[in-house]
PLY file of the C-alpha trace (Angstrom):
ply
format ascii 1.0
element vertex 427
property float x
property float y
property float z
element edge 426
property int vertex1
property int vertex2
end_header
-9.18 -0.18 -19.79
-6.27 -1.78 -20.42
-3.88 -3.85 -17.90
-0.42 -4.65 -19.04
1.33 -7.29 -16.54
5.19 -8.27 -17.40
4.55 -12.10 -16.83
0.71 -12.82 -17.38
-0.38 -15.89 -16.72
-1.83 -17.89 -19.42
-5.46 -19.40 -19.27
-7.10 -20.13 -22.77
-5.73 -19.15 -26.10
-5.05 -14.82 -25.64
-6.95 -14.88 -22.38
-5.03 -14.48 -19.17
-5.41 -15.39 -15.57
-6.07 -12.38 -13.11
-2.97 -12.80 -11.02
0.15 -13.33 -13.19
3.22 -16.12 -13.18
5.26 -13.22 -11.46
3.99 -9.83 -10.28
4.66 -6.42 -11.99
8.09 -4.65 -10.41
10.02 -7.62 -9.44
12.44 -7.73 -12.44
16.49 -8.28 -11.30
15.01 -8.28 -7.53
17.94 -9.53 -5.16
18.13 -13.21 -4.56
17.38 -14.17 -1.27
14.69 -11.19 -0.44
10.98 -11.60 -0.36
9.19 -10.05 -2.74
7.41 -6.54 -1.97
4.64 -6.50 -4.88
2.33 -9.77 -4.40
-0.80 -10.72 -3.77
-3.10 -8.84 -1.36
-6.79 -9.73 -2.39
-8.73 -8.81 -3.76
-6.49 -7.14 -6.26
-7.94 -4.05 -9.02
-8.18 -7.15 -11.26
-10.56 -9.18 -9.08
-12.66 -5.99 -8.48
-12.97 -5.79 -12.32
-14.22 -9.20 -12.54
-16.39 -9.12 -9.62
-18.28 -6.05 -11.14
-17.75 -6.76 -14.32
-16.20 -4.18 -15.81
-14.86 -4.07 -19.35
-11.05 -4.19 -19.43
-8.39 -6.37 -20.90
-5.07 -8.32 -19.46
-2.34 -7.61 -22.24
1.70 -8.65 -21.71
3.54 -5.13 -21.30
5.07 -5.97 -24.66
1.57 -6.36 -26.13
-0.06 -3.37 -24.36
3.11 -0.85 -25.51
2.49 -2.11 -29.30
-1.26 -1.52 -28.95
-0.59 2.26 -28.89
-3.66 2.58 -26.57
-3.47 3.78 -22.97
-2.94 1.11 -20.25
-2.17 0.48 -16.68
0.68 -1.09 -14.90
-0.06 -1.84 -11.52
2.46 -2.38 -8.36
0.61 -4.39 -5.79
2.14 -3.90 -2.85
3.22 -6.70 0.00
4.42 -5.72 3.25
5.72 -2.47 5.22
6.52 0.69 2.69
10.39 -0.13 3.78
10.06 -3.15 1.26
8.60 -1.50 -1.82
10.38 2.13 -1.09
13.57 0.55 -0.91
14.60 1.23 2.60
15.78 -1.70 3.90
19.91 -2.35 5.18
21.06 -4.50 2.71
18.12 -4.20 -0.48
19.44 -2.80 -3.13
16.10 -2.07 -4.67
14.08 1.50 -4.98
10.42 2.02 -5.34
10.83 1.82 -9.79
14.18 -0.49 -9.65
12.11 -3.61 -10.77
10.50 -2.03 -13.47
11.59 -2.48 -17.29
12.81 0.36 -19.37
10.22 -0.20 -22.07
7.72 0.35 -19.70
9.23 3.58 -17.81
9.35 4.91 -21.69
6.06 4.12 -22.21
5.39 6.23 -18.90
7.19 9.27 -20.02
5.53 8.97 -23.53
2.08 9.41 -21.50
0.95 6.43 -22.84
1.14 3.76 -19.87
0.26 5.03 -16.53
1.67 3.31 -13.35
-0.72 2.47 -10.32
1.15 1.89 -6.67
-1.56 -0.10 -5.27
-1.35 -0.45 -1.53
-5.04 -0.79 -0.47
-4.70 -3.60 2.31
-3.07 -1.13 4.64
-3.37 2.39 5.92
0.37 3.87 6.54
1.32 7.24 7.33
2.96 8.56 4.84
4.97 10.63 6.73
5.73 8.09 9.54
7.37 5.92 6.29
8.33 9.60 4.35
6.19 7.24 1.58
5.55 10.87 -0.97
9.39 11.79 -0.67
10.62 8.47 -1.88
7.99 8.66 -4.71
8.57 12.10 -5.73
12.59 11.55 -5.55
12.10 8.28 -7.82
9.25 10.07 -10.07
11.97 12.88 -10.42
15.15 10.94 -10.81
13.23 8.73 -13.64
12.20 11.79 -15.21
8.51 10.28 -15.35
5.64 12.78 -15.37
3.82 12.98 -12.25
0.23 12.87 -14.45
1.01 9.26 -15.12
1.40 8.03 -11.25
-1.35 7.13 -9.03
-0.82 5.94 -5.34
-3.97 3.96 -4.26
-3.85 3.79 -0.51
-5.89 2.35 2.28
-5.49 4.99 4.31
-8.62 6.42 4.05
-7.08 10.62 4.35
-4.47 10.13 2.23
-5.82 12.62 -0.49
-5.92 15.01 2.41
-2.27 14.43 3.87
-0.79 14.27 0.26
-2.19 17.84 0.30
-0.84 18.75 3.74
2.74 17.78 2.69
2.45 19.26 -0.79
1.94 22.78 0.83
5.07 22.36 3.25
7.08 21.18 0.65
6.03 23.65 -1.76
4.70 21.00 -4.42
2.29 22.40 -7.38
2.88 19.91 -9.62
1.55 16.34 -7.94
0.67 12.96 -7.97
-2.89 11.70 -8.23
-3.52 10.15 -4.49
-6.37 8.11 -3.93
-8.12 6.55 -0.96
-9.61 3.14 -1.39
-10.02 0.10 1.00
-10.10 -3.51 -1.13
-11.19 -5.22 2.04
-14.52 -4.08 2.41
-14.91 -6.12 -1.20
-13.78 -9.21 -0.31
-16.07 -12.35 -0.92
-16.56 -12.97 3.16
-19.18 -16.12 2.08
-16.12 -18.05 1.17
-14.23 -16.71 4.52
-17.13 -17.84 6.59
-19.74 -19.98 4.53
-22.67 -19.88 7.66
-24.02 -16.88 9.63
-25.51 -17.82 12.69
-28.05 -14.41 12.99
-29.76 -15.46 16.73
-31.82 -11.90 16.69
-33.55 -13.02 20.06
-29.62 -13.64 21.63
-30.47 -16.75 23.11
-27.07 -18.71 23.07
-24.89 -15.19 23.49
-23.86 -15.84 27.10
-20.41 -13.88 26.77
-20.32 -9.57 26.91
-17.73 -9.31 24.06
-15.63 -10.54 21.48
-11.91 -9.33 21.52
-9.06 -11.14 19.26
-5.56 -10.11 19.23
-2.93 -11.77 17.08
-0.88 -9.50 16.68
0.86 -7.90 19.82
1.22 -4.01 18.89
1.39 -1.94 21.63
-1.30 -0.08 21.27
-3.41 -3.70 22.18
-0.75 -4.23 25.34
-2.31 -1.14 26.79
-5.73 -1.46 25.57
-5.87 -4.95 27.13
-3.59 -3.97 29.94
-5.87 -1.24 30.74
-9.51 -3.48 30.62
-7.80 -6.38 32.23
-7.18 -3.57 35.40
-10.45 -2.88 35.45
-11.38 -6.41 35.47
-13.66 -6.41 32.23
-12.10 -9.70 30.14
-14.09 -12.03 32.58
-17.30 -13.68 30.56
-15.69 -12.68 27.48
-14.11 -14.34 24.33
-10.83 -13.09 24.20
-7.39 -13.70 22.65
-3.80 -12.42 22.86
-0.34 -14.39 22.65
2.09 -14.97 25.58
5.51 -13.49 24.42
6.45 -17.18 23.97
3.71 -17.77 21.27
3.37 -14.61 19.90
4.17 -13.92 15.90
6.38 -11.03 16.27
8.55 -9.71 18.99
6.77 -8.51 22.33
7.35 -5.01 23.24
9.04 -4.69 26.79
7.47 -3.84 29.54
9.24 -0.48 29.78
8.35 0.39 26.07
4.48 0.07 27.64
5.59 2.26 29.82
6.55 4.96 28.02
3.83 4.32 25.72
1.21 5.24 28.49
3.55 8.35 29.36
4.34 9.49 25.80
1.46 8.59 23.28
-1.10 7.83 25.88
-0.48 10.68 28.12
-2.21 8.68 31.28
-2.14 10.36 34.65
0.25 8.15 37.04
-2.45 6.46 39.06
-4.17 5.18 36.00
-0.96 4.57 34.33
0.03 2.37 37.46
-2.71 0.30 37.68
-2.61 -0.39 34.23
0.92 -1.52 34.38
-0.06 -3.64 37.39
-2.96 -5.02 34.69
-0.45 -5.97 32.54
2.02 -7.71 35.27
-1.46 -9.93 36.42
-1.67 -10.53 32.50
1.91 -11.75 31.66
2.26 -13.93 35.06
-0.91 -15.56 35.64
-2.90 -15.05 32.30
-1.37 -15.57 29.06
-2.27 -16.87 26.51
-5.60 -15.89 26.22
-7.10 -18.59 24.36
-10.66 -18.10 21.63
-10.34 -20.27 19.29
-7.02 -22.43 17.88
-3.74 -22.74 20.28
-1.59 -21.34 17.08
-0.30 -17.85 16.10
1.54 -18.37 13.41
-1.04 -17.75 10.75
-3.00 -14.84 9.52
-6.35 -15.28 9.78
-7.16 -12.71 7.51
-8.81 -15.34 5.25
-10.40 -17.41 7.81
-13.85 -16.80 10.39
-16.08 -18.69 12.72
-19.50 -18.33 13.12
-19.93 -19.17 16.97
-17.68 -16.17 17.81
-20.36 -14.17 17.37
-23.04 -15.86 18.35
-21.74 -16.27 21.55
-20.96 -12.50 22.36
-23.07 -9.69 22.35
-20.52 -7.25 20.55
-17.05 -7.03 18.99
-14.25 -4.59 20.57
-12.18 -4.24 17.23
-8.91 -3.49 17.59
-7.45 -2.10 14.30
-3.51 -2.12 13.34
-3.45 1.19 13.49
-4.38 3.50 16.33
-1.70 5.90 17.14
-1.25 7.10 13.58
-1.82 9.65 10.90
-4.65 7.71 8.98
-7.69 6.49 9.02
-7.73 2.69 8.47
-10.38 0.22 8.16
-9.68 -3.62 7.01
-11.64 -7.25 7.75
-11.34 -6.85 11.38
-14.89 -4.34 11.22
-16.09 -5.73 7.94
-16.18 -9.32 9.79
-18.53 -8.28 12.78
-20.70 -6.44 10.07
-21.52 -9.76 8.26
-21.99 -11.36 11.51
-24.65 -9.23 12.50
-22.28 -7.55 15.44
-22.22 -4.68 16.92
-18.40 -3.16 17.87
-16.85 -0.43 19.10
-12.92 0.30 17.71
-9.59 1.08 19.33
-8.25 2.53 15.93
-7.74 6.31 14.18
-10.19 9.28 14.84
-12.71 9.60 12.32
-13.17 5.66 11.86
-16.90 5.64 12.61
-16.97 8.98 10.73
-15.48 7.49 7.24
-17.85 4.05 7.98
-20.87 6.46 7.93
-19.83 8.55 4.62
-19.30 5.19 3.20
-23.17 4.49 3.87
-22.69 1.81 6.68
-24.69 3.32 9.89
-22.95 3.02 13.40
-24.40 2.71 16.75
-25.24 5.73 18.79
-26.91 6.06 21.26
-27.03 2.80 21.85
-23.22 3.26 22.08
-21.41 6.35 23.28
-19.86 7.16 20.17
-18.20 10.20 21.11
-14.73 8.16 21.37
-14.37 8.55 17.34
-13.81 12.29 17.77
-11.67 12.46 20.35
-7.46 13.33 19.37
-5.93 12.65 22.20
-5.14 9.19 22.19
-5.18 8.18 26.00
-8.88 9.72 26.37
-10.03 8.61 23.24
-8.79 5.06 24.31
-9.96 5.68 27.85
-13.57 6.63 26.94
-13.55 3.12 24.57
-12.77 1.20 28.61
-15.96 3.51 29.98
-17.91 2.27 27.56
-17.52 -1.39 27.52
-17.38 -0.84 31.29
-20.82 0.48 30.98
-21.96 -2.36 28.62
-20.71 -5.01 30.67
-22.38 -3.65 33.47
-25.72 -4.91 32.01
-27.33 -8.33 33.01
-27.75 -11.00 29.92
-31.39 -10.01 29.36
-30.65 -5.87 29.45
-28.26 -6.86 26.42
-30.65 -8.74 24.70
-32.81 -6.03 24.92
-29.80 -3.71 23.84
-29.01 -6.27 20.95
-32.79 -6.17 19.66
-32.74 -2.26 19.51
-29.70 -2.43 17.27
-31.39 -5.03 14.80
-32.23 -2.67 12.06
-29.07 -1.27 11.81
-26.91 -4.73 11.62
-29.43 -5.85 8.91
-28.83 -2.37 6.85
-24.96 -2.66 7.57
-24.88 -6.42 6.62
-27.00 -5.94 3.55
-25.02 -2.68 2.25
-21.55 -4.67 2.64
-22.89 -7.37 0.39
-24.57 -5.42 -2.20
-22.86 -1.93 -2.52
-20.09 -1.04 -4.69
-20.12 2.89 -4.55
-16.38 3.60 -3.53
-15.32 0.77 -5.98
-17.14 2.75 -9.05
-15.69 6.45 -7.26
-12.05 4.80 -7.55
-13.06 3.70 -11.14
-13.73 7.30 -12.11
-11.00 8.86 -10.72
-8.60 6.23 -11.82
0 1
1 2
2 3
3 4
4 5
5 6
6 7
7 8
8 9
9 10
10 11
11 12
12 13
13 14
14 15
15 16
16 17
17 18
18 19
19 20
20 21
21 22
22 23
23 24
24 25
25 26
26 27
27 28
28 29
29 30
30 31
31 32
32 33
33 34
34 35
35 36
36 37
37 38
38 39
39 40
40 41
41 42
42 43
43 44
44 45
45 46
46 47
47 48
48 49
49 50
50 51
51 52
52 53
53 54
54 55
55 56
56 57
57 58
58 59
59 60
60 61
61 62
62 63
63 64
64 65
65 66
66 67
67 68
68 69
69 70
70 71
71 72
72 73
73 74
74 75
75 76
76 77
77 78
78 79
79 80
80 81
81 82
82 83
83 84
84 85
85 86
86 87
87 88
88 89
89 90
90 91
91 92
92 93
93 94
94 95
95 96
96 97
97 98
98 99
99 100
100 101
101 102
102 103
103 104
104 105
105 106
106 107
107 108
108 109
109 110
110 111
111 112
112 113
113 114
114 115
115 116
116 117
117 118
118 119
119 120
120 121
121 122
122 123
123 124
124 125
125 126
126 127
127 128
128 129
129 130
130 131
131 132
132 133
133 134
134 135
135 136
136 137
137 138
138 139
139 140
140 141
141 142
142 143
143 144
144 145
145 146
146 147
147 148
148 149
149 150
150 151
151 152
152 153
153 154
154 155
155 156
156 157
157 158
158 159
159 160
160 161
161 162
162 163
163 164
164 165
165 166
166 167
167 168
168 169
169 170
170 171
171 172
172 173
173 174
174 175
175 176
176 177
177 178
178 179
179 180
180 181
181 182
182 183
183 184
184 185
185 186
186 187
187 188
188 189
189 190
190 191
191 192
192 193
193 194
194 195
195 196
196 197
197 198
198 199
199 200
200 201
201 202
202 203
203 204
204 205
205 206
206 207
207 208
208 209
209 210
210 211
211 212
212 213
213 214
214 215
215 216
216 217
217 218
218 219
219 220
220 221
221 222
222 223
223 224
224 225
225 226
226 227
227 228
228 229
229 230
230 231
231 232
232 233
233 234
234 235
235 236
236 237
237 238
238 239
239 240
240 241
241 242
242 243
243 244
244 245
245 246
246 247
247 248
248 249
249 250
250 251
251 252
252 253
253 254
254 255
255 256
256 257
257 258
258 259
259 260
260 261
261 262
262 263
263 264
264 265
265 266
266 267
267 268
268 269
269 270
270 271
271 272
272 273
273 274
274 275
275 276
276 277
277 278
278 279
279 280
280 281
281 282
282 283
283 284
284 285
285 286
286 287
287 288
288 289
289 290
290 291
291 292
292 293
293 294
294 295
295 296
296 297
297 298
298 299
299 300
300 301
301 302
302 303
303 304
304 305
305 306
306 307
307 308
308 309
309 310
310 311
311 312
312 313
313 314
314 315
315 316
316 317
317 318
318 319
319 320
320 321
321 322
322 323
323 324
324 325
325 326
326 327
327 328
328 329
329 330
330 331
331 332
332 333
333 334
334 335
335 336
336 337
337 338
338 339
339 340
340 341
341 342
342 343
343 344
344 345
345 346
346 347
347 348
348 349
349 350
350 351
351 352
352 353
353 354
354 355
355 356
356 357
357 358
358 359
359 360
360 361
361 362
362 363
363 364
364 365
365 366
366 367
367 368
368 369
369 370
370 371
371 372
372 373
373 374
374 375
375 376
376 377
377 378
378 379
379 380
380 381
381 382
382 383
383 384
384 385
385 386
386 387
387 388
388 389
389 390
390 391
391 392
392 393
393 394
394 395
395 396
396 397
397 398
398 399
399 400
400 401
401 402
402 403
403 404
404 405
405 406
406 407
407 408
408 409
409 410
410 411
411 412
412 413
413 414
414 415
415 416
416 417
417 418
418 419
419 420
420 421
421 422
422 423
423 424
424 425
425 426
């Protein structure tokens, strides 16, 4: 397999580093524009290294002159508006930073472009991703056979087929679901794991980390607070002043409760009171760091898990057409931690398809199959309420019952390569 970079970084002789001097797809990028292609580790080449696959990195020019088939990766960074050219004032399109030499090689069938967006699970309908890709390929007369879209949305292939049916599109690109963060090196992110089988040090109910104040997280933490479920937990949430992103307004939260979660008036009123109490009396909620600007993807602390009985994972995406799993779920698994999820429907189903085990009957996981977003969130709240009604001694026994599952998941996370092997065959 040959991987081509426009600007590969030399190491020794003809060998190239796995990260280039400049990422593909950025030729003639506008001054002052943040790069929309870049590093989102682990990259495809990182994974080829990790699993000791046979490959070679060449400059784009040498790849073309080799006359052999090769792959040209566009590694997305940031939201689709950037790399699809949907931001006002940006002049780029998806392929505007790709050289004409590469495009001609695609037309001739030698080069295959791979749009690598595995670290996010964007809803392709919300962002018109398929529409933009097909328009771009058609405008540049590029064969669909030589374009692959790899997405962290784990149902991207199903959604692509649905889009194609609606749009009467029979000649299709290849759309492949893949989560790259499952294969990150969590021993480098967190070099020590405290595995307290007897739960001697655990004295908090759960761990709930929130840095970005997305509206579904705002709704969820309001609901928990309205039920007095944040006491004796390790829960973080920024204040409006400290948040790295803009807070939603209370009026937006009210609309979200009504229109997206479809809550009854009594529950909605109680949750809004829960948010008012948080805003006026409790925020920010701080666990380990009193600093909110840093993205802590690449950091983790062992005692967060050894002091708590389970994690409540609030994924980045909740009510989109997606199934998305990221480091927020792999970190608890790495730390022998049971978890509940505030995520898209069928997230636990997808985990089990991968080969992991989940926690039924010790946790009622029927919430994962519930398509109604409000009911699903309420089911998670009720399960948390049930677990938090247990005494510490009861929770120690509960944790003991989960040890075989926790050990299986940790071992599987560190040893399995089947998802990457499957992806490599399909590419």
